[in-house]
N, CA, C and O atoms as CSV, one atom per row, in Angstrom:
chain,resi,resn,atom,element,x,y,z
A,1,MET,N,N,-62.010,14.330,-15.161
A,1,MET,CA,C,-60.855,15.427,-15.964
A,1,MET,C,C,-59.267,15.027,-16.474
A,1,MET,O,O,-58.249,15.305,-15.840
A,2,ALA,N,N,-59.303,14.538,-17.358
A,2,ALA,CA,C,-57.729,14.358,-17.731
A,2,ALA,C,C,-56.862,15.751,-17.446
A,2,ALA,O,O,-57.245,16.915,-17.562
A,3,GLY,N,N,-55.698,15.289,-17.075
A,3,GLY,CA,C,-54.712,16.676,-16.740
A,3,GLY,C,C,-53.520,16.256,-17.592
A,3,GLY,O,O,-53.243,15.082,-17.346
A,4,TYR,N,N,-52.608,16.872,-18.630
A,4,TYR,CA,C,-50.825,16.532,-18.761
A,4,TYR,C,C,-50.392,17.454,-17.826
A,4,TYR,O,O,-50.930,18.235,-17.040
A,5,VAL,N,N,-49.045,17.081,-18.195
A,5,VAL,CA,C,-47.952,17.257,-17.328
A,5,VAL,C,C,-47.253,17.592,-18.484
A,5,VAL,O,O,-47.455,17.023,-19.557
A,6,TYR,N,N,-46.377,18.553,-18.313
A,6,TYR,CA,C,-45.356,18.756,-20.438
A,6,TYR,C,C,-44.098,19.907,-19.724
A,6,TYR,O,O,-43.952,20.309,-18.570
A,7,ILE,N,N,-43.520,20.113,-20.680
A,7,ILE,CA,C,-41.928,20.841,-20.708
A,7,ILE,C,C,-41.965,21.344,-21.811
A,7,ILE,O,O,-42.096,20.526,-22.722
A,8,VAL,N,N,-41.890,22.547,-22.142
A,8,VAL,CA,C,-41.781,23.302,-23.004
A,8,VAL,C,C,-40.009,23.793,-22.891
A,8,VAL,O,O,-39.405,24.065,-21.853
A,9,THR,N,N,-39.449,23.791,-24.343
A,9,THR,CA,C,-38.749,24.942,-23.994
A,9,THR,C,C,-37.933,26.168,-24.928
A,9,THR,O,O,-38.500,26.355,-26.004
A,10,ASN,N,N,-37.100,26.754,-24.776
A,10,ASN,CA,C,-36.038,27.943,-26.028
A,10,ASN,C,C,-35.729,26.690,-27.181
A,10,ASN,O,O,-36.455,26.579,-28.169
A,11,HIS,N,N,-34.573,25.769,-26.935
A,11,HIS,CA,C,-34.025,24.788,-27.651
A,11,HIS,C,C,-33.533,24.023,-26.642
A,11,HIS,O,O,-33.620,24.096,-25.416
A,12,LYS,N,N,-32.703,22.860,-27.812
A,12,LYS,CA,C,-32.029,21.520,-27.043
A,12,LYS,C,C,-31.758,22.338,-25.841
A,12,LYS,O,O,-31.633,23.559,-25.937
A,13,ARG,N,N,-31.665,21.729,-24.744
A,13,ARG,CA,C,-30.873,21.670,-23.892
A,13,ARG,C,C,-30.538,22.671,-23.237
A,13,ARG,O,O,-29.631,22.754,-22.408
A,14,GLY,N,N,-31.948,24.219,-23.920
A,14,GLY,CA,C,-31.897,25.177,-23.093
A,14,GLY,C,C,-32.790,25.531,-22.126
A,14,GLY,O,O,-32.904,24.717,-21.211
A,15,THR,N,N,-33.529,26.625,-22.066
A,15,THR,CA,C,-34.263,27.008,-20.593
A,15,THR,C,C,-35.667,25.570,-20.229
A,15,THR,O,O,-35.949,25.067,-21.317
A,16,LEU,N,N,-36.376,24.993,-19.232
A,16,LEU,CA,C,-36.739,24.298,-19.717
A,16,LEU,C,C,-38.190,25.524,-17.894
A,16,LEU,O,O,-38.163,26.158,-16.839
A,17,TYR,N,N,-39.125,24.894,-19.073
A,17,TYR,CA,C,-40.589,25.736,-18.378
A,17,TYR,C,C,-41.468,23.914,-17.733
A,17,TYR,O,O,-41.569,23.090,-18.641
A,18,ILE,N,N,-41.827,23.601,-16.780
A,18,ILE,CA,C,-42.849,22.485,-16.225
A,18,ILE,C,C,-44.380,22.953,-16.514
A,18,ILE,O,O,-44.591,23.636,-15.512
A,19,GLY,N,N,-45.223,22.982,-17.059
A,19,GLY,CA,C,-46.437,23.508,-16.787
A,19,GLY,C,C,-47.450,22.195,-16.563
A,19,GLY,O,O,-47.235,21.178,-17.222
A,20,VAL,N,N,-48.701,22.254,-15.492
A,20,VAL,CA,C,-49.634,21.459,-16.080
A,20,VAL,C,C,-50.971,22.070,-16.871
A,20,VAL,O,O,-50.794,23.283,-16.979
A,21,THR,N,N,-51.861,21.792,-17.285
A,21,THR,CA,C,-53.187,21.754,-18.701
A,21,THR,C,C,-54.330,21.109,-18.682
A,21,THR,O,O,-54.083,19.951,-19.017
A,22,SER,N,N,-55.697,21.270,-18.422
A,22,SER,CA,C,-56.508,20.037,-18.310
A,22,SER,C,C,-56.638,20.343,-20.392
A,22,SER,O,O,-57.571,19.743,-20.926
A,23,ASN,N,N,-56.072,20.883,-20.973
A,23,ASN,CA,C,-56.210,21.322,-22.401
A,23,ASN,C,C,-54.980,21.146,-23.263
A,23,ASN,O,O,-55.321,21.967,-24.114
A,24,LEU,N,N,-54.069,20.804,-23.601
A,24,LEU,CA,C,-52.642,20.634,-24.160
A,24,LEU,C,C,-51.973,21.138,-25.660
A,24,LEU,O,O,-50.829,21.422,-26.016
A,25,GLU,N,N,-53.582,21.083,-26.486
A,25,GLU,CA,C,-53.132,21.683,-27.970
A,25,GLU,C,C,-53.102,23.481,-27.404
A,25,GLU,O,O,-52.111,24.153,-27.693
A,26,ARG,N,N,-54.169,24.061,-26.671
A,26,ARG,CA,C,-54.982,24.796,-26.120
A,26,ARG,C,C,-53.699,25.784,-25.704
A,26,ARG,O,O,-53.433,26.897,-26.158
A,27,ARG,N,N,-53.018,25.036,-24.727
A,27,ARG,CA,C,-52.131,25.485,-23.833
A,27,ARG,C,C,-50.549,25.700,-24.485
A,27,ARG,O,O,-49.736,26.267,-23.754
A,28,ILE,N,N,-50.180,25.326,-25.624
A,28,ILE,CA,C,-49.345,25.077,-25.544
A,28,ILE,C,C,-49.547,26.517,-27.129
A,28,ILE,O,O,-48.889,27.551,-27.231
A,29,PHE,N,N,-50.393,26.133,-27.867
A,29,PHE,CA,C,-50.546,27.450,-28.610
A,29,PHE,C,C,-50.287,28.734,-28.239
A,29,PHE,O,O,-49.769,29.613,-28.928
A,30,GLU,N,N,-50.916,28.834,-26.415
A,30,GLU,CA,C,-50.741,30.419,-26.190
A,30,GLU,C,C,-49.324,30.089,-25.995
A,30,GLU,O,O,-48.756,30.677,-26.916
A,31,HIS,N,N,-48.489,29.500,-25.332
A,31,HIS,CA,C,-47.159,29.514,-25.393
A,31,HIS,C,C,-46.268,29.583,-26.882
A,31,HIS,O,O,-45.057,29.804,-26.870
A,32,ARG,N,N,-46.690,29.463,-27.576
A,32,ARG,CA,C,-46.128,29.726,-29.296
A,32,ARG,C,C,-46.184,31.170,-29.150
A,32,ARG,O,O,-45.368,32.075,-28.976
A,33,GLU,N,N,-47.602,31.044,-29.300
A,33,GLU,CA,C,-47.989,32.773,-29.421
A,33,GLU,C,C,-47.762,33.773,-28.512
A,33,GLU,O,O,-48.160,34.912,-28.756
A,34,GLY,N,N,-47.134,33.491,-27.417
A,34,GLY,CA,C,-46.519,34.260,-26.678
A,34,GLY,C,C,-48.171,35.074,-25.775
A,34,GLY,O,O,-48.112,36.253,-25.428
A,35,LEU,N,N,-48.737,34.711,-25.667
A,35,LEU,CA,C,-49.838,34.894,-25.050
A,35,LEU,C,C,-50.255,35.080,-23.445
A,35,LEU,O,O,-51.097,35.912,-23.108
A,36,THR,N,N,-49.547,34.179,-22.455
A,36,THR,CA,C,-49.942,34.567,-21.369
A,36,THR,C,C,-48.039,35.118,-20.920
A,36,THR,O,O,-47.006,34.858,-21.537
A,37,PRO,N,N,-48.238,35.925,-19.637
A,37,PRO,CA,C,-46.737,36.450,-19.426
A,37,PRO,C,C,-46.474,35.636,-18.453
A,37,PRO,O,O,-47.278,35.164,-17.650
A,38,GLY,N,N,-45.465,35.484,-18.511
A,38,GLY,CA,C,-43.980,35.052,-17.138
A,38,GLY,C,C,-43.545,33.996,-17.835
A,38,GLY,O,O,-43.904,33.914,-19.010
A,39,PHE,N,N,-42.823,33.134,-17.361
A,39,PHE,CA,C,-41.329,32.994,-17.109
A,39,PHE,C,C,-41.343,32.319,-18.421
A,39,PHE,O,O,-40.223,32.245,-18.928
A,40,ALA,N,N,-42.397,31.758,-19.174
A,40,ALA,CA,C,-42.339,30.951,-20.182
A,40,ALA,C,C,-41.816,31.579,-21.729
A,40,ALA,O,O,-41.052,31.114,-22.574
A,41,THR,N,N,-42.760,33.094,-21.652
A,41,THR,CA,C,-42.675,34.262,-22.146
A,41,THR,C,C,-41.336,34.672,-21.688
A,41,THR,O,O,-41.280,33.590,-21.105
A,42,LYS,N,N,-40.670,34.994,-21.522
A,42,LYS,CA,C,-39.981,35.734,-20.673
A,42,LYS,C,C,-38.693,35.250,-21.584
A,42,LYS,O,O,-38.050,36.027,-22.289
A,43,TYR,N,N,-38.433,33.904,-21.462
A,43,TYR,CA,C,-37.079,33.343,-21.720
A,43,TYR,C,C,-36.970,32.479,-22.990
A,43,TYR,O,O,-36.088,31.673,-23.286
A,44,GLY,N,N,-38.433,32.954,-23.891
A,44,GLY,CA,C,-39.035,32.101,-24.996
A,44,GLY,C,C,-39.394,30.819,-25.196
A,44,GLY,O,O,-39.429,30.361,-26.338
A,45,CYS,N,N,-39.792,29.871,-23.801
A,45,CYS,CA,C,-40.263,28.578,-24.057
A,45,CYS,C,C,-41.188,27.667,-24.598
A,45,CYS,O,O,-41.669,26.761,-23.918
A,46,ASP,N,N,-41.604,27.944,-26.359
A,46,ASP,CA,C,-42.153,27.756,-26.546
A,46,ASP,C,C,-41.829,26.509,-27.825
A,46,ASP,O,O,-41.871,26.386,-29.049
A,47,GLN,N,N,-41.656,26.114,-27.193
A,47,GLN,CA,C,-40.918,24.329,-27.920
A,47,GLN,C,C,-41.254,23.244,-27.113
A,47,GLN,O,O,-40.537,22.809,-26.212
A,48,LEU,N,N,-42.342,22.807,-27.436
A,48,LEU,CA,C,-42.547,21.125,-26.883
A,48,LEU,C,C,-42.440,19.988,-26.538
A,48,LEU,O,O,-43.198,19.179,-27.073
A,49,VAL,N,N,-41.429,19.490,-25.487
A,49,VAL,CA,C,-40.288,18.230,-26.032
A,49,VAL,C,C,-40.571,17.307,-25.074
A,49,VAL,O,O,-40.011,16.216,-25.176
A,50,TRP,N,N,-41.251,17.482,-24.243
A,50,TRP,CA,C,-41.983,16.247,-24.007
A,50,TRP,C,C,-43.853,16.234,-22.499
A,50,TRP,O,O,-44.357,17.084,-21.765
A,51,TYR,N,N,-44.032,15.348,-22.693
A,51,TYR,CA,C,-45.790,15.114,-21.744
A,51,TYR,C,C,-45.765,14.304,-21.806
A,51,TYR,O,O,-45.140,13.450,-22.435
A,52,GLU,N,N,-46.781,14.387,-20.843
A,52,GLU,CA,C,-47.356,12.921,-19.887
A,52,GLU,C,C,-49.183,13.438,-19.630
A,52,GLU,O,O,-49.705,14.465,-19.196
A,53,GLU,N,N,-49.612,12.388,-20.050
A,53,GLU,CA,C,-51.385,12.064,-19.552
A,53,GLU,C,C,-51.496,11.867,-18.382
A,53,GLU,O,O,-50.542,11.413,-17.749
A,54,HIS,N,N,-52.682,12.154,-17.787
A,54,HIS,CA,C,-53.009,12.160,-16.857
A,54,HIS,C,C,-54.967,11.826,-16.783
A,54,HIS,O,O,-56.060,12.322,-17.055
A,55,LEU,N,N,-54.131,10.338,-16.069
A,55,LEU,CA,C,-56.560,10.407,-15.778
A,55,LEU,C,C,-57.468,11.793,-15.267
A,55,LEU,O,O,-58.450,12.408,-15.683
A,56,GLN,N,N,-56.194,11.920,-13.713
A,56,GLN,CA,C,-57.577,12.742,-13.591
A,56,GLN,C,C,-56.117,13.981,-12.473
A,56,GLN,O,O,-55.314,13.688,-11.587
A,57,ILE,N,N,-56.517,15.538,-13.308
A,57,ILE,CA,C,-55.550,16.768,-12.807
A,57,ILE,C,C,-55.004,16.800,-11.703
A,57,ILE,O,O,-54.020,17.519,-11.531
A,58,GLY,N,N,-55.492,16.069,-10.759
A,58,GLY,CA,C,-54.629,16.041,-9.637
A,58,GLY,C,C,-53.852,15.695,-9.538
A,58,GLY,O,O,-52.862,16.173,-8.984
A,59,THR,N,N,-54.041,14.373,-10.215
A,59,THR,CA,C,-52.261,13.312,-10.164
A,59,THR,C,C,-51.253,14.197,-11.139
A,59,THR,O,O,-50.044,13.982,-11.218
A,60,ALA,N,N,-52.094,15.420,-12.003
A,60,ALA,CA,C,-51.006,15.822,-13.483
A,60,ALA,C,C,-50.282,17.131,-12.488
A,60,ALA,O,O,-49.252,17.724,-12.809
A,61,ILE,N,N,-51.050,17.388,-11.291
A,61,ILE,CA,C,-50.585,18.734,-10.403
A,61,ILE,C,C,-49.603,17.733,-9.443
A,61,ILE,O,O,-48.593,18.373,-9.147
A,62,GLN,N,N,-49.587,16.887,-9.084
A,62,GLN,CA,C,-48.635,16.315,-8.171
A,62,GLN,C,C,-47.399,15.898,-8.966
A,62,GLN,O,O,-46.253,16.215,-8.644
A,63,ARG,N,N,-47.736,15.134,-10.067
A,63,ARG,CA,C,-47.161,14.713,-10.891
A,63,ARG,C,C,-45.702,16.727,-11.276
A,63,ARG,O,O,-44.531,16.964,-10.976
A,64,GLU,N,N,-46.334,17.193,-11.700
A,64,GLU,CA,C,-45.740,18.825,-11.892
A,64,GLU,C,C,-45.565,19.405,-10.849
A,64,GLU,O,O,-45.715,20.593,-11.136
A,65,LYS,N,N,-45.393,19.343,-10.052
A,65,LYS,CA,C,-44.628,19.824,-8.295
A,65,LYS,C,C,-43.309,19.073,-8.205
A,65,LYS,O,O,-42.147,19.474,-8.270
A,66,SER,N,N,-43.928,17.643,-8.004
A,66,SER,CA,C,-42.568,16.485,-7.857
A,66,SER,C,C,-41.818,16.804,-9.173
A,66,SER,O,O,-40.878,17.522,-8.832
A,67,LEU,N,N,-41.780,16.620,-10.500
A,67,LEU,CA,C,-41.035,17.145,-11.732
A,67,LEU,C,C,-39.940,18.495,-11.195
A,67,LEU,O,O,-38.716,18.567,-11.087
A,68,LYS,N,N,-41.259,19.639,-10.893
A,68,LYS,CA,C,-39.966,21.085,-10.682
A,68,LYS,C,C,-38.899,20.995,-9.096
A,68,LYS,O,O,-38.147,21.871,-8.669
A,69,ARG,N,N,-39.155,19.775,-8.567
A,69,ARG,CA,C,-37.991,19.441,-7.251
A,69,ARG,C,C,-36.966,18.454,-7.737
A,69,ARG,O,O,-36.231,17.918,-6.908
A,70,TRP,N,N,-36.830,18.096,-9.375
A,70,TRP,CA,C,-35.904,17.292,-10.121
A,70,TRP,C,C,-34.599,18.269,-10.181
A,70,TRP,O,O,-34.550,19.498,-10.126
A,71,TYR,N,N,-33.521,17.270,-10.318
A,71,TYR,CA,C,-32.292,17.982,-10.537
A,71,TYR,C,C,-32.375,18.556,-12.112
A,71,TYR,O,O,-32.424,17.550,-12.820
A,72,ARG,N,N,-32.390,19.021,-12.437
A,72,ARG,CA,C,-32.019,19.818,-14.427
A,72,ARG,C,C,-31.783,18.322,-15.174
A,72,ARG,O,O,-32.494,17.872,-16.073
A,73,GLN,N,N,-30.356,17.525,-14.448
A,73,GLN,CA,C,-29.917,16.192,-15.244
A,73,GLN,C,C,-30.870,15.588,-15.592
A,73,GLN,O,O,-31.009,15.215,-16.757
A,74,TRP,N,N,-31.889,15.321,-14.485
A,74,TRP,CA,C,-32.642,14.211,-14.953
A,74,TRP,C,C,-34.248,14.914,-15.306
A,74,TRP,O,O,-35.426,14.597,-15.147
A,75,LYS,N,N,-33.998,15.276,-15.487
A,75,LYS,CA,C,-35.180,16.330,-16.168
A,75,LYS,C,C,-35.090,16.362,-17.357
A,75,LYS,O,O,-36.163,16.531,-17.936
A,76,ILE,N,N,-33.476,16.184,-18.489
A,76,ILE,CA,C,-33.119,16.309,-19.811
A,76,ILE,C,C,-33.441,15.282,-19.524
A,76,ILE,O,O,-34.659,15.248,-19.696
A,77,GLU,N,N,-32.840,13.673,-18.910
A,77,GLU,CA,C,-32.610,12.790,-19.364
A,77,GLU,C,C,-34.603,11.793,-19.655
A,77,GLU,O,O,-35.215,11.085,-20.455
A,78,LEU,N,N,-34.739,12.460,-18.374
A,78,LEU,CA,C,-36.597,12.127,-18.903
A,78,LEU,C,C,-36.728,12.560,-20.198
A,78,LEU,O,O,-37.221,11.604,-20.797
A,79,ILE,N,N,-36.477,13.936,-21.362
A,79,ILE,CA,C,-37.022,14.032,-22.362
A,79,ILE,C,C,-36.161,13.406,-23.316
A,79,ILE,O,O,-36.461,13.269,-24.502
A,80,GLU,N,N,-35.480,13.164,-22.986
A,80,GLU,CA,C,-34.308,12.531,-23.944
A,80,GLU,C,C,-34.802,11.081,-23.700
A,80,GLU,O,O,-34.611,10.845,-24.893
A,81,LYS,N,N,-35.206,10.048,-23.287
A,81,LYS,CA,C,-35.788,8.512,-23.308
A,81,LYS,C,C,-36.831,9.097,-24.091
A,81,LYS,O,O,-36.959,8.521,-25.172
A,82,MET,N,N,-37.866,10.346,-23.850
A,82,MET,CA,C,-39.069,9.825,-24.939
A,82,MET,C,C,-38.757,10.847,-25.966
A,82,MET,O,O,-39.793,10.963,-26.619
A,83,ASN,N,N,-37.880,11.623,-26.426
A,83,ASN,CA,C,-37.624,12.683,-27.420
A,83,ASN,C,C,-36.029,12.878,-27.333
A,83,ASN,O,O,-35.451,13.663,-26.582
A,84,PRO,N,N,-35.473,12.048,-28.208
A,84,PRO,CA,C,-33.947,11.770,-27.784
A,84,PRO,C,C,-33.438,13.129,-28.876
A,84,PRO,O,O,-32.276,13.533,-28.834
A,85,ASP,N,N,-34.640,13.840,-29.981
A,85,ASP,CA,C,-34.075,14.695,-30.696
A,85,ASP,C,C,-34.011,16.106,-30.637
A,85,ASP,O,O,-33.357,16.979,-31.208
A,86,TRP,N,N,-35.052,16.054,-29.613
A,86,TRP,CA,C,-35.851,17.197,-28.723
A,86,TRP,C,C,-36.467,17.860,-29.748
A,86,TRP,O,O,-35.964,18.977,-29.867
A,87,ARG,N,N,-37.459,17.628,-30.650
A,87,ARG,CA,C,-38.120,17.635,-31.655
A,87,ARG,C,C,-39.191,18.259,-30.753
A,87,ARG,O,O,-39.575,17.709,-29.721
A,88,ASP,N,N,-39.850,19.934,-31.383
A,88,ASP,CA,C,-40.933,19.919,-31.410
A,88,ASP,C,C,-42.536,19.487,-31.222
A,88,ASP,O,O,-43.485,19.987,-31.825
A,89,LEU,N,N,-42.585,18.313,-30.123
A,89,LEU,CA,C,-43.895,17.807,-30.371
A,89,LEU,C,C,-45.339,17.978,-30.641
A,89,LEU,O,O,-46.176,17.076,-30.664
A,90,TYR,N,N,-45.663,20.091,-30.976
A,90,TYR,CA,C,-46.816,20.443,-31.005
A,90,TYR,C,C,-47.231,19.900,-31.974
A,90,TYR,O,O,-48.315,19.330,-31.853
A,91,PHE,N,N,-46.593,19.867,-33.199
A,91,PHE,CA,C,-47.129,19.712,-34.382
A,91,PHE,C,C,-47.504,18.372,-34.732
A,91,PHE,O,O,-48.127,18.201,-35.780
A,92,GLU,N,N,-47.072,16.939,-33.655
A,92,GLU,CA,C,-47.694,15.717,-33.834
A,92,GLU,C,C,-48.388,15.163,-32.252
A,92,GLU,O,O,-48.141,14.198,-31.528
A,93,LEU,N,N,-49.506,16.485,-32.158
A,93,LEU,CA,C,-50.082,16.249,-31.121
A,93,LEU,C,C,-51.620,15.633,-31.515
A,93,LEU,O,O,-52.289,15.009,-30.691
A,94,TRP,N,N,-52.044,15.891,-32.813
A,94,TRP,CA,C,-52.826,15.593,-33.798
A,94,TRP,C,C,-52.858,14.783,-34.783
A,94,TRP,O,O,-53.817,14.788,-35.555
């Protein structure tokens, strides 16, 4: 089963939330609608600014754990390499 690692935020260079899922469209919809209680909902992180697809969910989980240990600046640089304008990529998924 494929997996995705993703980063959502509340605004450009704002609070960052890193997650992993097997269904990116559904999971980001849940963030946008505030359907899951927790960190992302508490801080209004509902804009998809970065994601990465993996062939195996286990690989995605390992990548998520690795990214969570990164310095904030490294995460910002990762986002800006793919998405320099911090566009909400949710509408570009399909």
